[in-house]
ZAMARGU-4260 file (C-alpha; in steps of 0.2 Angstrom, whole numbers, plus 5000, padded with zeros to 4 digits):
<rodrens>
0) 5801/6155/5489 | 5817/6148/5481 | 5823/6143/5498 | 5807/6133/5501 | 5808/6125/5484
5) 5826/6120/5488 | 5821/6113/5505 | 5807/6103/5497 | 5819/6096/5484 | 5831/6091/5497
10) 5818/6083/5507 | 5811/6074/5492 | 5829/6068/5488 | 5831/6062/5505 | 5814/6053/5505
15) 5819/6045/5488 | 5835/6038/5496 | 5826/6031/5511 | 5811/6024/5503 | 5812/6005/5502
20) 5807/5997/5486 | 5793/5985/5485 | 5803/5973/5475 | 5813/5960/5486 | 5832/5963/5484
25) 5839/5948/5475 | 5852/5938/5484 | 5869/5939/5477 | 5873/5925/5465 | 5886/5912/5472
30) 5900/5908/5461 | 5904/5890/5456 | 5919/5890/5468 | 5908/5895/5483 | 5896/5881/5479
35) 5910/5868/5478 | 5916/5874/5495 | 5899/5872/5502 | 5897/5855/5495 | 5914/5849/5501
40) 5910/5856/5519 | 5893/5846/5519 | 5902/5830/5513 | 5916/5833/5526 | 5902/5835/5540
45) 5894/5819/5534 | 5910/5809/5534 | 5914/5815/5551 | 5897/5810/5557 | 5899/5793/5549
50) 5916/5790/5557 | 5909/5795/5574 | 5894/5783/5572 | 5906/5769/5566 | 5918/5772/5581
55) 5904/5772/5594 | 5896/5756/5587 | 5912/5747/5586 | 5916/5753/5604 | 5899/5747/5610
60) 5901/5730/5601 | 5918/5727/5608 | 5911/5731/5626 | 5897/5719/5623 | 5909/5705/5617
65) 5920/5709/5632 | 5906/5707/5644 | 5899/5691/5637 | 5915/5681/5633 | 5920/5668/5645
70) 5935/5669/5657 | 5951/5662/5650 | 5962/5650/5661 | 5980/5647/5661 | 5990/5635/5651
75) 5992/5622/5665 | 5973/5623/5667 | 5971/5618/5648 | 5983/5604/5649 | 5975/5597/5665
80) 5958/5598/5656 | 5965/5588/5641 | 5972/5575/5653 | 5955/5574/5662 | 5946/5571/5645
85) 5958/5557/5641 | 5956/5548/5657 | 5937/5549/5660 | 5925/5537/5651 | 5913/5546/5641
90) 5922/5563/5640 | 5907/5570/5630 | 5897/5570/5646 | 5909/5580/5656 | 5902/5596/5664
95) 5915/5607/5673 | 5909/5616/5688 | 5924/5624/5697 | 5942/5627/5694 | 5954/5631/5708
100) 5973/5632/5712 | 5978/5624/5728 | 5993/5630/5739 | 6006/5619/5732 | 6001/5626/5714
105) 5991/5611/5708 | 5976/5613/5698 | 5959/5606/5705 | 5945/5604/5693 | 5928/5599/5700
110) 5917/5591/5686 | 5902/5580/5684 | 5900/5566/5672 | 5890/5550/5668 | 5900/5535/5673
115) 5900/5518/5664 | 5885/5512/5675 | 5875/5527/5669 | 5875/5536/5686 | 5878/5555/5687
120) 5894/5558/5697 | 5903/5574/5704 | 5922/5571/5706 | 5938/5581/5707 | 5953/5580/5697
125) 5970/5586/5703 | 5985/5590/5692 | 6002/5594/5700 | 6015/5602/5688 | 6034/5602/5691
130) 6049/5610/5682 | 6063/5599/5674 | 6079/5606/5680 | 6089/5600/5665 | 6077/5607/5651
135) 6068/5620/5662 | 6052/5614/5654 | 6037/5611/5665 | 6028/5594/5665 | 6014/5584/5674
140) 6021/5576/5689 | 6006/5569/5697 | 5987/5567/5693 | 5973/5562/5704 | 5955/5557/5699
145) 5946/5559/5715 | 5957/5551/5729 | 5965/5539/5717 | 5982/5542/5708 | 5982/5540/5689
150) 5994/5527/5683 | 6012/5535/5682 | 6014/5526/5665 | 5999/5536/5658 | 6007/5552/5665
155) 6024/5549/5657 | 6016/5545/5641 | 6006/5561/5642 | 6022/5571/5646 | 6029/5565/5630
160) 6015/5573/5620 | 6016/5589/5631 | 6027/5600/5619 | 6014/5597/5606 | 6000/5602/5617
165) 6009/5618/5622 | 6010/5624/5604 | 5992/5618/5600 | 5977/5630/5603 | 5969/5623/5619
170) 5952/5627/5625 | 5955/5638/5640 | 5937/5644/5643 | 5934/5643/5662 | 5917/5636/5668
175) 5905/5649/5674 | 5907/5651/5693 | 5894/5645/5705 | 5883/5658/5713 | 5886/5661/5732
180) 5868/5659/5737 | 5861/5641/5737 | 5844/5648/5731 | 5852/5654/5715 | 5859/5636/5711
185) 5849/5627/5698 | 5852/5609/5692 | 5849/5604/5674 | 5845/5586/5676 | 5838/5585/5658
190) 5855/5588/5651 | 5861/5571/5657 | 5846/5561/5653 | 5846/5551/5637 | 5836/5559/5623
195) 5825/5545/5616 | 5813/5556/5606 | 5824/5566/5596
</rodrens>
């Protein structure tokens, strides 16, 4: 009998040890240092997320800017464009359509403008540059408006102002290239009509 009671006591003790209490076990309390570490980790994650978002947005905005910014030409193109604006009556009506470089290195600009008779004209303007052997500076040696040569006195006067133009900030934006297919070409005739009812 003693053995049975001892066995029953042992079984009872084992049962007491394995019985799960009905009350939930309280989570261990975090110390203040653990709470601060957790807060700093969350702030660091938020800061990394902010930097990633800012980086992606700046990369995308630069990509969009790079896609839509106009092509930039060379310095001789900018100088030729300035000389064109000085030698065409009503330079505010100039609309550049194409820029090309010929075999001899001259710049050819195709442009449209309204002449002194009010008619819409499409012409070419050629600028030929050369290098001065003494000063090693380039200068405008010849200019042609259509098939006519521009007066050499005007070219020499322009060459005197050329060092100032080289240091100035010139508009080097190239015109939008013409499309290859004829069906894609559109003309904006209203752009050159006088605006009476503004």
